[in-house]
C-alpha positions, 0 to 999 in steps of 0.5 A: 429774698433779693432781686438776683435769686428770683426766677425768670417770670416771677411776680414780686413786690420790691420790699426795699433797697439794701443800704451800703455805704459804697452803694449810696449813689447806686441806691439813688439811681434804682430809686429814681428808676422806679425801684420803691417799696411796694412796686412791682417787679419781675426778672423777664431774662438773664444773659447766657449761663446766668450771667450779666446783665439781667432784664428786669421789668418794674412797673411798666418799664424795662431795664438791664441791671448787674447781678450786684445791683439786683442783689441791692433790692430785697423782693417778695412774692405776689 
């Protein structure tokens, strides 16, 4: 499952970041802010009607991600 498919409050672990040719810079940014394999992550909340942005906690930090960014992060339940 990818992070954009997770439900609010679900505790997950990052498995990997999907690599797409047009998203190399974005992948590096996600890794730099803590989306690395093994790191704990959860969706705190979504915008009204499930739109952008999503509030995500990775480790002890909180970030706002767009759904297309969250879709690059493959996760597994803990």
